[in-house]
VOPAGU-2260 file (C-alpha; in pm, 1 decimal, decimal comma):
REM VOPAGU-2260
SITE   aa  ch    i         X         Y         Z
SITE  MET   A    0   13860,5   10862,0    5806,5
SITE  ARG   A    1   14015,1   10535,6    5853,9
SITE  THR   A    2   14323,3   10741,8    6003,5
SITE  VAL   A    3   14079,8   10906,0    6249,1
SITE  ALA   A    4   13889,2   10602,9    6341,5
SITE  TYR   A    5   14241,8   10423,5    6417,8
SITE  SER   A    6   14372,2   10671,4    6619,2
SITE  ALA   A    7   14110,3   10678,6    6829,8
SITE  TRP   A    8   14113,4   10256,1    6897,5
SITE  LEU   A    9   14508,0   10302,2    7022,8
SITE  LEU   A   10   14408,8   10602,4    7240,3
SITE  LEU   A   11   14104,4   10351,9    7407,4
SITE  LEU   A   12   14373,2   10008,9    7382,9
SITE  CYS   A   13   14638,2   10273,8    7563,0
SITE  ALA   A   14   14368,9   10425,1    7815,4
SITE  ALA   A   15   14241,0   10026,5    7896,7
SITE  ALA   A   16   14632,9    9954,7    7959,4
SITE  ALA   A   17   14711,4   10222,4    8165,4
SITE  ALA   A   18   14388,4   10132,0    8398,2
SITE  CYS   A   19   14493,6    9820,9    8424,0
SITE  ARG   A   20   14856,0    9868,1    8514,7
SITE  GLN   A   21   14728,1   10148,5    8737,7
SITE  ALA   A   22   14492,4    9945,9    8925,7
SITE  GLY   A   23   14828,1    9748,8    9037,6
SITE  ALA   A   24   15008,3    9994,9    9102,9
SITE  GLY   A   25   15223,8    9991,6    9384,6
SITE  ALA   A   26   15047,8    9733,4    9545,1
SITE  GLU   A   27   15277,5    9438,1    9568,9
SITE  ASN   A   28   15343,0    9376,2    9954,0
SITE  LEU   A   29   15191,6    9592,8   10090,7
SITE  ASP   A   30   14949,8    9623,0   10380,8
SITE  TYR   A   31   14675,8    9891,5   10345,0
SITE  LEU   A   32   14438,1    9792,6   10566,7
SITE  SER   A   33   14676,5    9818,8   10794,8
SITE  LEU   A   34   14859,3   10195,9   10744,5
SITE  PRO   A   35   14687,4   10449,0   11033,2
SITE  ALA   A   36   14394,0   10593,1   11000,0
SITE  PHE   A   37   14574,7   10891,9   11084,8
SITE  SER   A   38   14817,6   11128,8   10970,3
SITE  GLY   A   39   14876,0   11401,7   11223,8
SITE  ASP   A   40   14517,9   11574,0   11241,9
SITE  ALA   A   41   14429,2   11426,6   10879,9
SITE  ILE   A   42   14254,8   11114,4   10822,5
SITE  GLN   A   43   14459,7   10847,2   10547,8
SITE  VAL   A   44   14277,7   10736,1   10252,9
SITE  VAL   A   45   14338,0   10459,8   10028,0
SITE  VAL   A   46   14219,2   10565,7    9682,9
SITE  GLU   A   47   14070,1   10234,3    9487,2
SITE  ILE   A   48   13882,0   10400,6    9212,5
SITE  PRO   A   49   14000,2   10750,2    9112,7
SITE  ALA   A   50   13733,7   11030,0    8993,6
SITE  GLY   A   51   13617,7   10954,1    8650,9
SITE  THR   A   52   13610,0   10594,2    8647,5
SITE  ASN   A   53   13370,7   10376,0    8601,7
SITE  ARG   A   54   13509,8   10031,9    8668,0
SITE  LYS   A   55   13520,7    9864,9    9047,2
SITE  ILE   A   56   13805,1    9842,4    9158,7
SITE  GLU   A   57   13874,1    9706,9    9507,4
SITE  TYR   A   58   14192,2    9613,6    9736,2
SITE  ASP   A   59   14182,7    9234,2    9762,6
SITE  GLU   A   60   14336,1    9153,8   10175,1
SITE  THR   A   61   14480,0    8854,6   10051,6
SITE  ARG   A   62   14674,6    8906,7    9731,7
SITE  LYS   A   63   14742,8    9307,0    9885,2
SITE  ASN   A   64   14680,7    9421,6    9557,0
SITE  PHE   A   65   14380,7    9622,1    9338,1
SITE  ALA   A   66   14194,3    9454,6    9103,9
SITE  VAL   A   67   13835,8    9501,0    8935,1
SITE  ASP   A   68   13581,6    9346,8    9090,5
SITE  GLU   A   69   13428,3    9041,1    8857,3
SITE  ILE   A   70   13066,9    8963,4    8847,0
SITE  ALA   A   71   13025,5    8596,9    8690,7
SITE  GLY   A   72   13339,5    8623,2    8533,0
SITE  LYS   A   73   13272,0    8975,7    8391,8
SITE  ALA   A   74   13465,5    9330,0    8539,7
SITE  ARG   A   75   13215,3    9522,5    8699,4
SITE  VAL   A   76   13150,1    9827,4    8542,0
SITE  ILE   A   77   12920,0   10102,1    8705,7
SITE  ASP   A   78   12588,6   10148,8    8437,7
SITE  PHE   A   79   12606,3   10509,1    8561,3
SITE  LEU   A   80   12785,9   10856,4    8561,9
SITE  PRO   A   81   13147,8   10800,0    8674,7
SITE  TYR   A   82   13254,7   10888,8    9034,2
SITE  PRO   A   83   13232,7   11209,5    9137,9
SITE  GLY   A   84   13559,8   11181,4    9350,3
SITE  ASN   A   85   13840,8   10932,2    9408,5
SITE  TYR   A   86   13636,2   10681,3    9677,2
SITE  GLY   A   87   13844,9   10468,4    9875,2
SITE  PHE   A   88   13858,2   10324,6   10205,4
SITE  ILE   A   89   14023,1   10435,1   10569,2
SITE  PRO   A   90   14265,5   10171,6   10651,1
SITE  SER   A   91   14269,2   10036,9   11013,6
SITE  THR   A   92   13877,5   10068,6   11022,3
SITE  TYR   A   93   13670,6    9787,4   11056,5
SITE  MET   A   94   13237,8    9798,0   11028,6
SITE  ASP   A   95   13176,7    9517,0   11242,2
SITE  PRO   A   96   12851,3    9385,9   11151,1
SITE  ALA   A   97   12739,7    9254,6   11526,2
SITE  LEU   A   98   12773,0    9678,5   11526,3
SITE  GLY   A   99   12554,9    9712,7   11243,6
SITE  GLY   A  100   12841,9    9794,2   10999,2
SITE  ASP   A  101   12908,3    9632,2   10632,0
SITE  GLY   A  102   13189,7    9395,2   10746,6
SITE  GLY   A  103   13478,7    9639,3   10549,3
SITE  PRO   A  104   13665,3    9943,7   10666,5
SITE  LEU   A  105   13555,3   10262,2   10620,2
SITE  ASP   A  106   13415,6   10431,5   10287,8
SITE  VAL   A  107   13557,6   10744,1   10201,2
SITE  LEU   A  108   13507,0   10992,9    9909,0
SITE  VAL   A  109   13730,2   11263,3    9852,9
SITE  ILE   A  110   13617,0   11510,8    9632,8
SITE  GLY   A  111   13925,7   11653,4    9405,8
SITE  GLU   A  112   14108,6   11575,0    9035,1
SITE  SER   A  113   14149,2   11232,5    8968,8
SITE  ALA   A  114   14396,5   11033,9    9175,9
SITE  ALA   A  115   14601,0   10648,9    9085,9
SITE  THR   A  116   14486,9   10371,0    9270,6
SITE  GLY   A  117   14692,6   10252,8    9515,5
SITE  THR   A  118   14717,3   10677,5    9612,1
SITE  VAL   A  119   14739,8   10699,5   10042,3
SITE  MET   A  120   14638,6   11101,2   10087,0
SITE  ALA   A  121   14588,0   11320,2   10367,7
SITE  ALA   A  122   14244,4   11450,6   10381,1
SITE  ARG   A  123   14010,5   11660,1   10606,1
SITE  PRO   A  124   13619,3   11490,6   10655,1
SITE  ILE   A  125   13401,5   11772,4   10579,6
SITE  ALA   A  126   13053,2   11547,1   10644,9
SITE  ALA   A  127   12940,7   11213,5   10672,5
SITE  LEU   A  128   12669,0   11036,4   10452,1
SITE  LEU   A  129   12474,2   10771,5   10602,0
SITE  LEU   A  130   12323,7   10497,8   10421,8
SITE  LEU   A  131   12165,8   10161,8   10443,8
SITE  ASP   A  132   12219,0    9846,3   10181,8
SITE  GLU   A  133   12078,4    9551,1   10240,1
SITE  GLY   A  134   11947,7    9649,7   10567,4
SITE  GLN   A  135   12284,0    9744,7   10657,0
SITE  LEU   A  136   12501,8   10062,5   10763,2
SITE  ASP   A  137   12659,3   10156,5   10526,7
SITE  THR   A  138   12840,7   10534,2   10592,1
SITE  LYS   A  139   13037,2   10738,1   10328,2
SITE  ILE   A  140   13274,8   10972,2   10461,3
SITE  ILE   A  141   13274,0   11297,4   10257,7
SITE  ALA   A  142   13639,1   11464,2   10273,7
SITE  VAL   A  143   13864,6   11736,1   10065,9
SITE  PRO   A  144   14288,5   11693,3    9978,4
SITE  ALA   A  145   14418,7   11788,1   10337,7
SITE  ASP   A  146   14709,5   11986,7   10129,5
SITE  SER   A  147   14514,7   12256,2   10001,2
SITE  SER   A  148   14713,5   12273,6    9676,2
SITE  LEU   A  149   14503,6   12005,0    9594,9
SITE  GLN   A  150   14171,6   12108,4    9705,9
SITE  VAL   A  151   13889,3   12137,5    9394,8
SITE  MET   A  152   13654,8   12282,7    9658,2
SITE  LYS   A  153   13670,6   12525,2    9942,1
SITE  ALA   A  154   13526,3   12372,6   10222,2
SITE  GLY   A  155   13694,6   12320,4   10516,9
SITE  ASP   A  156   13326,9   12188,8   10720,6
SITE  PHE   A  157   12982,7   12101,9   10676,5
SITE  GLN   A  158   12854,1   12419,3   10694,4
SITE  GLU   A  159   13060,6   12559,6   10422,8
SITE  PHE   A  160   12995,2   12249,7   10243,4
SITE  SER   A  161   12664,6   12290,4   10294,6
SITE  MET   A  162   12596,5   12681,7   10247,7
SITE  ALA   A  163   12872,3   12691,7    9960,0
SITE  TYR   A  164   12805,9   12366,2    9751,1
SITE  ASP   A  165   12502,1   12263,9    9839,4
SITE  GLY   A  166   12440,9   12150,6    9441,4
SITE  ALA   A  167   12767,5   11947,6    9481,0
SITE  LYS   A  168   12598,5   11782,6    9788,1
SITE  HIS   A  169   12308,6   11675,2    9626,6
SITE  ILE   A  170   12459,0   11491,8    9334,8
SITE  ILE   A  171   12700,8   11343,4    9554,7
SITE  GLU   A  172   12389,5   11233,6    9753,1
SITE  ASN   A  173   12200,6   11130,3    9472,1
SITE  TRP   A  174   12510,2   10949,2    9283,5
SITE  PHE   A  175   12484,1   10724,2    9634,8
SITE  LEU   A  176   12133,8   10636,4    9566,5
SITE  TYR   A  177   12124,0   10513,2    9221,9
SITE  TYR   A  178   12441,3   10427,5    9101,0
SITE  ASP   A  179   12352,8   10049,2    9183,9
SITE  GLY   A  180   12006,2   10072,7    9069,5
SITE  LEU   A  181   11701,8   10220,3    9189,1
SITE  GLY   A  182   11611,8   10135,7    9561,5
SITE  THR   A  183   11947,9    9937,1    9659,7
SITE  THR   A  184   12022,4   10229,4    9878,1
SITE  GLU   A  185   11851,9   10417,1   10144,0
SITE  PHE   A  186   11911,4   10752,7   10232,1
SITE  LYS   A  187   11967,4   10824,7   10618,1
SITE  GLY   A  188   12085,9   11155,5   10660,1
SITE  TRP   A  189   12373,6   11396,7   10604,9
SITE  ARG   A  190   12620,1   11447,6   10976,7
SITE  ASP   A  191   12848,7   11691,3   11012,4
SITE  GLU   A  192   13261,4   11652,7   11013,0
SITE  GLN   A  193   13223,7   11612,2   11397,5
SITE  TYR   A  194   13027,7   11298,7   11343,5
SITE  ALA   A  195   13327,5   11181,5   11037,5
SITE  LEU   A  196   13576,1   11186,3   11324,5
SITE  GLU   A  197   13378,0   11018,0   11564,4
SITE  GLU   A  198   13269,7   10745,3   11292,1
SITE  VAL   A  199   13671,5   10690,2   11203,2
SITE  ARG   A  200   13752,6   10631,5   11582,5
SITE  LYS   A  201   13453,0   10445,9   11642,0
SITE  TRP   A  202   13543,1   10164,8   11409,2
SITE  MET   A  203   13924,5   10188,6   11463,3
SITE  SER   A  204   13801,4   10085,8   11813,1
SITE  ALA   A  205   13607,0    9810,3   11615,7
SITE  ASN   A  206   13871,0    9703,8   11417,8
SITE  GLU   A  207   14177,1    9639,1   11729,8
SITE  HIS   A  208   13900,6    9402,2   11876,0
SITE  ASN   A  209   13824,9    9221,2   11539,5
């Protein structure tokens, strides 16, 4: 029993060390926020939080690295189910508060297997989830990897997403409504992939005038 317990503890220690290395990997001297929003006809996504992770990892614009967000000096760990996809942002976008945005880049959830923090991947939007967070517009672009070999969900647009993966759609909606506590976020609706692309271009324009 002692051997089993020690092995389990060692595995947890190694996993924690790997997560710390992952959170800072490849971040030095690269301004992720200024990368292009598009790669060809696909959007570019900077992954902050790998799928299956509970730690709230964010990109620090000043230090140009990734770190676990802290509240009162303690690492912020989501007290809920892990992130259902790779969560991050679209570079070269800015959700201007003057236009109802939250003052940060446009958020995106890429449905797929876990990708390391700091990964920059090409993705195709299939939907936009509209939320209100403390009175501010908080749009989440829902996407799949542009590389078909990396896709775990064969949805190319909002119609396929809604018809073939309605269960996943509801899981994602409910995850964002409840992960930060009941009543903190208000659901405003779903929009299709064309709306999602228009949102990217809208907040790219806002970024250019910021």
